[in-house]
DSSP file (Angstrom, degrees, kcal/mol; ACC not computed):
  #  RESIDUE AA STRUCTURE BP1 BP2  ACC     N-H-->O    O-->H-N    N-H-->O    O-->H-N    TCO  KAPPA ALPHA  PHI   PSI    X-CA   Y-CA   Z-CA
    1    1 A M     >        0   0    0      0, 0.0     4,-1.7     0, 0.0     5,-0.1   0.000 360.0 360.0 360.0 -43.1    6.6   15.6  -25.6
    2    2 A E  H  >  +     0   0    0      1,-0.2     4,-2.0     2,-0.2     5,-0.2   0.841 360.0  54.6 -72.9 -29.5    3.1   16.2  -26.8
    3    3 A N  H  > S+     0   0    0      2,-0.2     4,-2.0     1,-0.2    -1,-0.2   0.873 105.7  53.0 -64.9 -38.2    2.8   12.6  -28.0
    4    4 A K  H  > S+     0   0    0      2,-0.2     4,-2.1     1,-0.2    -2,-0.2   0.893 109.6  49.0 -63.6 -41.7    3.7   11.3  -24.5
    5    5 A Q  H  X S+     0   0    0     -4,-1.7     4,-2.0     2,-0.2    -2,-0.2   0.895 111.5  48.8 -68.2 -37.8    0.9   13.6  -23.0
    6    6 A K  H  X S+     0   0    0     -4,-2.0     4,-1.4     1,-0.2    -1,-0.2   0.895 111.2  50.7 -68.4 -38.0   -1.7   12.3  -25.5
    7    7 A Q  H  X S+     0   0    0     -4,-2.0     4,-1.0     1,-0.2    -2,-0.2   0.892 111.0  48.5 -69.7 -38.0   -0.6    8.7  -24.7
    8    8 A L  H  < S+     0   0    0     -4,-2.1     6,-0.4     1,-0.2    -1,-0.2   0.852 106.6  57.0 -68.7 -34.4   -0.9    9.3  -20.9
    9    9 A K  H  < S+     0   0    0     -4,-2.0    -1,-0.2     1,-0.2    -2,-0.2   0.839 110.0  44.3 -65.1 -33.2   -4.3   10.8  -21.4
   10   10 A R  H  < S+     0   0    0     -4,-1.4    -1,-0.2    -5,-0.1    -2,-0.2   0.684 107.4  67.9 -80.8 -22.1   -5.6    7.7  -23.1
   11   11 A S  S  < S-     0   0    0     -4,-1.0     3,-0.4    -3,-0.2     0, 0.0  -0.442  79.4-126.2-100.6 174.5   -4.1    5.2  -20.8
   12   12 A N  S >> S+     0   0    0      1,-0.2     4,-1.4    -2,-0.1     3,-0.6   0.109  79.7 109.5-100.1  18.0   -4.8    4.3  -17.1
   13   13 A E  H 3>  +     0   0    0      1,-0.2     4,-2.7     2,-0.2     5,-0.2   0.818  68.2  62.2 -66.5 -31.7   -1.2    4.8  -16.2
   14   14 A R  H 3> S+     0   0    0     -6,-0.4     4,-2.1    -3,-0.4    -1,-0.2   0.844 101.1  52.5 -62.8 -31.9   -1.9    8.0  -14.3
   15   15 A L  H <> S+     0   0    0     -3,-0.6     4,-2.2     2,-0.2     5,-0.2   0.946 114.1  41.5 -63.6 -52.2   -4.1    6.1  -11.8
   16   16 A F  H  X S+     0   0    0     -4,-1.4     4,-2.5     1,-0.2    -2,-0.2   0.858 113.5  52.4 -68.2 -34.6   -1.4    3.6  -11.1
   17   17 A L  H  X S+     0   0    0     -4,-2.7     4,-2.3     2,-0.2    -1,-0.2   0.898 109.8  51.4 -68.1 -38.3    1.3    6.2  -11.0
   18   18 A G  H  X S+     0   0    0     -4,-2.1     4,-2.3     2,-0.2    -2,-0.2   0.896 109.7  47.6 -59.3 -46.5   -0.8    8.1   -8.5
   19   19 A L  H  X S+     0   0    0     -4,-2.2     4,-2.7     1,-0.2     5,-0.2   0.919 111.8  53.0 -68.2 -40.9   -1.2    5.0   -6.2
   20   20 A F  H  X S+     0   0    0     -4,-2.5     4,-2.0     1,-0.2    -2,-0.2   0.923 111.6  44.3 -59.6 -42.9    2.6    4.5   -6.5
   21   21 A N  H  X S+     0   0    0     -4,-2.3     4,-2.0     2,-0.2    -1,-0.2   0.880 115.4  45.5 -68.8 -37.0    3.3    7.9   -5.4
   22   22 A V  H  X S+     0   0    0     -4,-2.3     4,-2.9     2,-0.2     5,-0.2   0.909 112.7  52.4 -72.6 -39.5    0.9    8.0   -2.6
   23   23 A G  H  X S+     0   0    0     -4,-2.7     4,-2.0    -5,-0.2    -2,-0.2   0.878 111.2  47.0 -66.0 -39.2    2.0    4.5   -1.4
   24   24 A G  H  X S+     0   0    0     -4,-2.0     4,-2.3    -5,-0.2    -1,-0.2   0.933 114.5  45.8 -64.2 -46.3    5.7    5.6   -1.3
   25   25 A M  H  X S+     0   0    0     -4,-2.0     4,-2.5     2,-0.2     5,-0.2   0.942 113.0  50.3 -60.3 -49.4    4.9    8.8    0.5
   26   26 A W  H  X S+     0   0    0     -4,-2.9     4,-2.6     1,-0.2     5,-0.4   0.900 112.7  46.8 -59.5 -44.0    2.7    7.0    3.0
   27   27 A A  H  X S+     0   0    0     -4,-2.0     4,-1.5    -5,-0.2     5,-0.3   0.875 111.2  51.6 -64.7 -38.3    5.3    4.3    3.7
   28   28 A A  H  < S+     0   0    0     -4,-2.3     4,-0.3    -5,-0.2    -2,-0.2   0.882 117.3  38.2 -69.6 -36.4    8.0    6.9    4.1
   29   29 A I  H  < S+     0   0    0     -4,-2.5     4,-0.4    -5,-0.2    -2,-0.2   0.956 129.9  23.6 -80.6 -50.3    6.0    9.0    6.6
   30   30 A F  H  X S+     0   0    0     -4,-2.6     4,-2.4    -5,-0.2     5,-0.2   0.637  99.9  80.9 -99.4 -16.9    4.2    6.2    8.7
   31   31 A A  H  X S+     0   0    0     -4,-1.5     4,-2.4    -5,-0.4     5,-0.2   0.913  93.1  50.9 -61.5 -41.3    6.3    3.1    8.4
   32   32 A A  H  > S+     0   0    0     -5,-0.3     4,-2.1    -4,-0.3    -1,-0.2   0.880 110.9  48.7 -59.8 -39.0    8.9    4.2   11.0
   33   33 A A  H  > S+     0   0    0     -4,-0.4     4,-2.3     2,-0.2    -1,-0.2   0.896 111.1  48.9 -62.6 -44.9    6.2    4.9   13.5
   34   34 A I  H  X S+     0   0    0     -4,-2.4     4,-2.8     1,-0.2     5,-0.3   0.870 109.9  53.0 -67.3 -35.0    4.4    1.7   13.0
   35   35 A I  H  X S+     0   0    0     -4,-2.4     4,-2.0    -5,-0.2     5,-0.3   0.915 111.1  46.7 -65.2 -42.3    7.8   -0.2   13.3
   36   36 A I  H  X>S+     0   0    0     -4,-2.1     4,-2.2    -5,-0.2     5,-1.6   0.923 113.9  47.3 -66.9 -41.1    8.4    1.5   16.6
   37   37 A I  I  <>S+     0   0    0     -4,-2.3     5,-2.6     3,-0.2    -2,-0.2   0.914 118.7  38.6 -65.8 -45.5    5.0    0.8   17.9
   38   38 A T  I  <5S+     0   0    0     -4,-2.8    -1,-0.2     3,-0.2    -2,-0.2   0.775 124.0  41.1 -81.2 -23.8    4.9   -2.9   17.0
   39   39 A A  I  <5S+     0   0    0     -4,-2.0    -2,-0.2    -5,-0.3    -3,-0.2   0.823 133.7   6.4 -89.8 -33.0    8.6   -3.5   17.9
   40   40 A F  I  X5S+     0   0    0     -4,-2.2     4,-2.0    -5,-0.3     5,-0.2   0.790 123.9  47.0-122.4 -54.1    9.0   -1.6   21.1
   41   41 A I  I  ><S+     0   0    0     -5,-1.6     4,-1.5     2,-0.2    -3,-0.2   0.933 114.6  43.7 -71.6 -45.6    5.8   -0.1   22.6
   42   42 A I  H  4<S+     0   0    0     -5,-2.6    -1,-0.2    -6,-0.2     8,-0.1   0.966 119.9  39.3 -68.7 -49.0    3.5   -3.1   22.3
   43   43 A P  H  4 S+     0   0    0      0, 0.0    -1,-0.2     0, 0.0    -2,-0.2   0.899 128.4  31.5 -66.0 -39.8    5.9   -5.8   23.6
   44   44 A F  H  < S+     0   0    0     -4,-2.0    -2,-0.2     2,-0.0    -3,-0.2   0.491 100.8  94.6-102.5  -1.4    7.6   -3.7   26.3
   45   45 A G  S  < S-     0   0    0     -4,-1.5     2,-0.1    -5,-0.2    -4,-0.0  -0.314  78.9-101.9 -79.1 168.4    4.6   -1.5   27.3
   46   46 A D     >  -     0   0    0      1,-0.1     4,-2.1    -2,-0.1     3,-0.2  -0.292  39.3 -93.3 -85.3 177.3    2.3   -2.2   30.1
   47   47 A A  H  > S+     0   0    0      1,-0.2     4,-2.8     2,-0.2     5,-0.2   0.863 123.4  56.6 -60.6 -38.5   -1.2   -3.6   29.8
   48   48 A A  H  > S+     0   0    0      1,-0.2     4,-2.2     2,-0.2    -1,-0.2   0.915 107.0  49.7 -60.9 -41.4   -2.8   -0.2   29.8
   49   49 A T  H  > S+     0   0    0     -3,-0.2     4,-2.4     2,-0.2    -2,-0.2   0.939 113.1  46.1 -58.9 -49.8   -0.7    0.8   26.8
   50   50 A R  H  X S+     0   0    0     -4,-2.1     4,-2.5     1,-0.2    -2,-0.2   0.904 112.0  50.7 -63.7 -38.1   -1.6   -2.4   24.8
   51   51 A S  H  X S+     0   0    0     -4,-2.8     4,-1.9     1,-0.2    -1,-0.2   0.859 110.6  50.0 -69.6 -32.2   -5.3   -2.1   25.7
   52   52 A Y  H  X S+     0   0    0     -4,-2.2     4,-2.3    -5,-0.2    -1,-0.2   0.904 111.4  47.7 -71.8 -37.6   -5.3    1.5   24.4
   53   53 A I  H  X S+     0   0    0     -4,-2.4     4,-2.1     2,-0.2    -2,-0.2   0.912 112.8  48.9 -64.6 -43.1   -3.6    0.6   21.2
   54   54 A L  H  X S+     0   0    0     -4,-2.5     4,-0.9     2,-0.2    -1,-0.2   0.884 109.6  52.4 -64.2 -38.7   -6.0   -2.2   20.6
   55   55 A K  H >X S+     0   0    0     -4,-1.9     3,-1.0     2,-0.2     4,-0.8   0.942 109.3  49.0 -60.2 -48.5   -8.9    0.1   21.3
   56   56 A L  H >< S+     0   0    0     -4,-2.3     3,-0.8     1,-0.3     6,-0.5   0.903 109.4  53.8 -60.8 -40.0   -7.6    2.6   18.7
   57   57 A M  H 3< S+     0   0    0     -4,-2.1    -1,-0.3     1,-0.2    -2,-0.2   0.667 104.0  54.8 -71.6 -17.3   -7.2   -0.2   16.2
   58   58 A T  H << S+     0   0    0     -3,-1.0    -1,-0.2    -4,-0.9    -2,-0.2   0.624  91.2  90.4 -90.3 -14.8  -10.8   -1.3   16.6
   59   59 A M  S <X S-     0   0    0     -3,-0.8     4,-2.5    -4,-0.8     5,-0.2  -0.372  90.9-110.6 -77.4 161.9  -12.3    2.1   15.9
   60   60 A F  H  > S+     0   0    0      1,-0.2     4,-2.3     2,-0.2     5,-0.2   0.911 118.3  50.7 -63.3 -41.0  -13.2    3.0   12.4
   61   61 A T  H  > S+     0   0    0      1,-0.2     4,-2.3     2,-0.2    -1,-0.2   0.863 110.7  49.2 -64.3 -34.6  -10.4    5.6   12.1
   62   62 A G  H  > S+     0   0    0     -6,-0.5     4,-2.6     2,-0.2    -1,-0.2   0.903 111.7  49.0 -70.8 -38.4   -7.8    3.0   13.3
   63   63 A K  H  X S+     0   0    0     -4,-2.5     4,-2.7     2,-0.2    -2,-0.2   0.883 111.0  51.0 -64.1 -39.0   -9.1    0.5   10.8
   64   64 A L  H  X S+     0   0    0     -4,-2.3     4,-2.1     2,-0.2    -2,-0.2   0.890 109.7  49.3 -64.3 -42.4   -8.9    3.1    8.1
   65   65 A F  H  X S+     0   0    0     -4,-2.3     4,-2.9     2,-0.2    -2,-0.2   0.945 111.7  49.5 -63.2 -46.8   -5.3    3.9    9.1
   66   66 A L  H  X S+     0   0    0     -4,-2.6     4,-1.9     1,-0.2     5,-0.3   0.902 108.5  53.7 -57.5 -42.4   -4.5    0.1    9.0
   67   67 A F  H  X S+     0   0    0     -4,-2.7     4,-2.7     2,-0.2     5,-0.3   0.910 112.2  42.8 -59.0 -42.7   -6.1   -0.2    5.6
   68   68 A F  H  X S+     0   0    0     -4,-2.1     4,-1.8     1,-0.2    -2,-0.2   0.904 112.1  55.7 -64.1 -44.7   -3.9    2.6    4.2
   69   69 A M  H  < S+     0   0    0     -4,-2.9    -2,-0.2     1,-0.2    -1,-0.2   0.784 117.3  33.9 -58.6 -31.6   -0.9    1.2    6.0
   70   70 A I  H  X S+     0   0    0     -4,-1.9     4,-0.8    -5,-0.2    -2,-0.2   0.883 123.2  39.2 -92.5 -48.8   -1.3   -2.2    4.4
   71   71 A S  H  X S+     0   0    0     -4,-2.7     4,-2.0    -5,-0.3    -3,-0.2   0.888 108.0  55.0 -78.0 -37.9   -2.7   -1.4    0.9
   72   72 A L  H  X S+     0   0    0     -4,-1.8     4,-2.2    -5,-0.3   -49,-0.2   0.941 108.1  48.4 -65.1 -47.9   -0.8    1.7   -0.2
   73   73 A P  H  > S+     0   0    0      0, 0.0     4,-2.9     0, 0.0    -1,-0.2   0.837 107.5  58.5 -63.8 -27.9    2.7    0.3    0.2
   74   74 A I  H  X S+     0   0    0     -4,-0.8     4,-2.4     2,-0.2     5,-0.3   0.942 107.3  47.2 -64.4 -45.9    1.5   -2.9   -1.7
   75   75 A W  H  X S+     0   0    0     -4,-2.0     4,-1.7     1,-0.2    -1,-0.2   0.933 114.0  47.6 -58.2 -44.2    0.7   -0.7   -4.7
   76   76 A Y  H  X S+     0   0    0     -4,-2.2     4,-2.2   -57,-0.2    -2,-0.2   0.911 113.8  46.0 -63.6 -43.3    4.0    1.0   -4.3
   77   77 A G  H  X S+     0   0    0     -4,-2.9     4,-2.3     1,-0.2    -1,-0.2   0.920 113.6  47.2 -69.8 -44.3    6.0   -2.3   -4.1
   78   78 A L  H  X S+     0   0    0     -4,-2.4     4,-2.2     2,-0.2    -1,-0.2   0.809 111.7  50.6 -71.9 -31.3    4.3   -4.1   -6.9
   79   79 A H  H  X S+     0   0    0     -4,-1.7     4,-2.1    -5,-0.3    -1,-0.2   0.931 110.6  49.5 -65.9 -45.5    4.7   -1.1   -9.2
   80   80 A R  H  X S+     0   0    0     -4,-2.2     4,-2.1     2,-0.2    -2,-0.2   0.903 110.2  51.6 -58.4 -44.2    8.3   -0.9   -8.4
   81   81 A I  H  X S+     0   0    0     -4,-2.3     4,-2.3     1,-0.2    -1,-0.2   0.931 107.8  52.4 -64.9 -42.3    8.7   -4.6   -9.1
   82   82 A L  H  X S+     0   0    0     -4,-2.2     4,-1.4     1,-0.2    -1,-0.2   0.907 113.0  42.9 -58.9 -42.7    7.1   -4.3  -12.5
   83   83 A H  H  X S+     0   0    0     -4,-2.1     4,-1.4     2,-0.2    -1,-0.2   0.765 110.3  56.8 -78.4 -21.1    9.4   -1.5  -13.5
   84   84 A M  H  X S+     0   0    0     -4,-2.1     4,-1.8    -5,-0.2    -2,-0.2   0.911 105.2  52.1 -67.7 -41.6   12.4   -3.3  -12.1
   85   85 A L  H  <>S+     0   0    0     -4,-2.3     5,-3.3     1,-0.2    -2,-0.2   0.870 108.3  50.7 -59.1 -38.2   11.6   -6.2  -14.3
   86   86 A H  H ><5S+     0   0    0     -4,-1.4     3,-1.3     3,-0.2    -1,-0.2   0.835 105.2  56.6 -68.1 -33.3   11.5   -3.9  -17.2
   87   87 A D  H 3<5S+     0   0    0     -4,-1.4    -2,-0.2     1,-0.3    -1,-0.2   0.837 107.3  48.7 -63.7 -35.3   14.9   -2.5  -16.3
   88   88 A F  T 3<5S-     0   0    0     -4,-1.8    -1,-0.3     2,-0.2    -2,-0.2   0.150 121.6-111.0 -88.4  17.8   16.3   -6.1  -16.4
   89   89 A N  T < 5S+     0   0    0     -3,-1.3     2,-0.7     1,-0.2    -3,-0.2   0.821  74.0 138.5  49.7  39.0   14.6   -6.5  -19.9
   90   90 A I      < -     0   0    0     -5,-3.3    -1,-0.2    -6,-0.2    -2,-0.2  -0.950  28.1-179.6-108.1 113.6   12.1   -8.9  -18.6
   91   91 A H        -     0   0    0     -2,-0.7    -5,-0.1    -3,-0.1    -9,-0.0  -0.784  13.2-154.4-115.4  86.3    8.8   -8.1  -20.1
   92   92 A P    >   -     0   0    0      0, 0.0     3,-1.5     0, 0.0     4,-0.2  -0.291  22.3-123.4 -63.3 148.0    6.0  -10.5  -18.9
   93   93 A R  T 3  S+     0   0    0      1,-0.3     3,-0.2     2,-0.1    -2,-0.0   0.903 108.4  20.4 -57.8 -44.1    3.2  -10.8  -21.3
   94   94 A R  T 3> S+     0   0    0      1,-0.1     4,-2.6     2,-0.1    -1,-0.3  -0.386  81.7 139.8-122.0  53.2    0.6   -9.7  -18.7
   95   95 A G  H <> S+     0   0    0     -3,-1.5     4,-2.9     1,-0.2     5,-0.3   0.909  73.2  46.4 -63.7 -43.4    2.8   -7.9  -16.3
   96   96 A K  H  >>S+     0   0    0     -4,-0.2     4,-2.3     2,-0.2     5,-0.6   0.909 112.7  49.5 -63.7 -42.2    0.5   -5.1  -15.6
   97   97 A L  H  >5S+     0   0    0      1,-0.2     4,-1.2     3,-0.2     5,-0.2   0.916 115.3  46.0 -65.5 -42.9   -2.5   -7.4  -15.1
   98   98 A L  H  X5S+     0   0    0     -4,-2.6     4,-1.8     3,-0.2    -2,-0.2   0.949 118.6  38.0 -65.7 -48.2   -0.4   -9.6  -12.7
   99   99 A T  H  X5S+     0   0    0     -4,-2.9     4,-2.3     2,-0.2    -2,-0.2   0.958 125.6  35.4 -73.6 -51.6    1.1   -6.8  -10.6
  100  100 A Y  H  X5S+     0   0    0     -4,-2.3     4,-2.1    -5,-0.3    -3,-0.2   0.820 117.2  53.7 -75.0 -26.6   -1.9   -4.4  -10.5
  101  101 A G  H  X<S+     0   0    0     -4,-1.2     4,-2.3    -5,-0.6    -1,-0.2   0.892 109.7  48.8 -67.9 -41.5   -4.4   -7.2  -10.4
  102  102 A L  H  X S+     0   0    0     -4,-1.8     4,-2.3    -5,-0.2    -2,-0.2   0.903 111.7  49.3 -66.5 -42.2   -2.5   -8.7   -7.4
  103  103 A A  H  X S+     0   0    0     -4,-2.3     4,-1.9     1,-0.2    -2,-0.2   0.902 111.1  49.6 -62.0 -40.6   -2.4   -5.3   -5.6
  104  104 A L  H  X S+     0   0    0     -4,-2.1     4,-2.6     2,-0.2    -2,-0.2   0.899 110.6  49.7 -67.5 -39.1   -6.1   -4.9   -6.2
  105  105 A A  H  X S+     0   0    0     -4,-2.3     4,-2.3     1,-0.2    -2,-0.2   0.904 112.4  47.4 -70.3 -36.7   -6.9   -8.4   -4.8
  106  106 A W  H  X S+     0   0    0     -4,-2.3     4,-2.2     2,-0.2    -1,-0.2   0.859 112.3  50.8 -70.8 -32.2   -4.7   -7.6   -1.7
  107  107 A T  H  X S+     0   0    0     -4,-1.9     4,-2.3     2,-0.2    -2,-0.2   0.930 112.2  45.8 -69.1 -45.1   -6.5   -4.3   -1.3
  108  108 A I  H  X S+     0   0    0     -4,-2.6     4,-2.2     1,-0.2    -2,-0.2   0.907 113.2  50.2 -61.1 -44.1   -9.9   -6.0   -1.6
  109  109 A H  H  X S+     0   0    0     -4,-2.3     4,-2.3     2,-0.2    -1,-0.2   0.859 110.3  49.7 -65.7 -37.3   -8.9   -8.7    0.8
  110  110 A T  H  X S+     0   0    0     -4,-2.2     4,-2.5     2,-0.2     5,-0.3   0.918 110.7  49.4 -66.1 -41.0   -7.6   -6.1    3.4
  111  111 A A  H  X>S+     0   0    0     -4,-2.3     4,-2.5     1,-0.2     5,-0.7   0.892 112.0  49.6 -67.9 -35.4  -10.8   -4.1    3.2
  112  112 A Y  I  X>S+     0   0    0     -4,-2.2     5,-2.4     3,-0.2     4,-1.2   0.940 113.1  46.3 -65.5 -46.1  -12.9   -7.4    3.7
  113  113 A I  I  <5S+     0   0    0     -4,-2.3    -2,-0.2     1,-0.2    -1,-0.2   0.895 121.0  36.5 -65.7 -40.1  -10.8   -8.4    6.7
  114  114 A L  I  <5S+     0   0    0     -4,-2.5    -2,-0.2    -5,-0.2    -1,-0.2   0.878 131.4  21.2 -80.3 -37.4  -10.9   -5.0    8.4
  115  115 A F  I  <5S+     0   0    0     -4,-2.5    -3,-0.2    -5,-0.3    -2,-0.1   0.799 126.9  34.7-107.9 -30.8  -14.3   -3.8    7.6
  116  116 A V  I  <<       0   0    0     -4,-1.2    -3,-0.2    -5,-0.7    -4,-0.1   0.927 360.0 360.0 -90.9 -54.0  -16.6   -6.7    6.7
  117  117 A R      <       0   0    0     -5,-2.4    -1,-0.1     0, 0.0    -4,-0.1   0.443 360.0 360.0 -65.9 360.0  -15.5   -9.5    8.9
């Protein structure tokens, strides 16, 4: 047990595990609301509702919410995929670099699209 704690202290696994946990919780809490908004309220709502939602998403807090809604589930999903590969005894040589690097690239791209462009 103590060896495992020493190993976790030296590695960066806690950071990725934290992003995994936050991403899973974020998706569990907010994904249903986003699905309802994008599937039912926007298409079947009136023009005032659509314009209000678009106005919300152009504000900084709306963009921040979209950033978290896109990037955190990506971290969760790619971490899950990496551990699923290990469950099937598939150990890619650079698995962590591929999955966490891809999640980081998507996070940076999301930030660029939402905040810079």
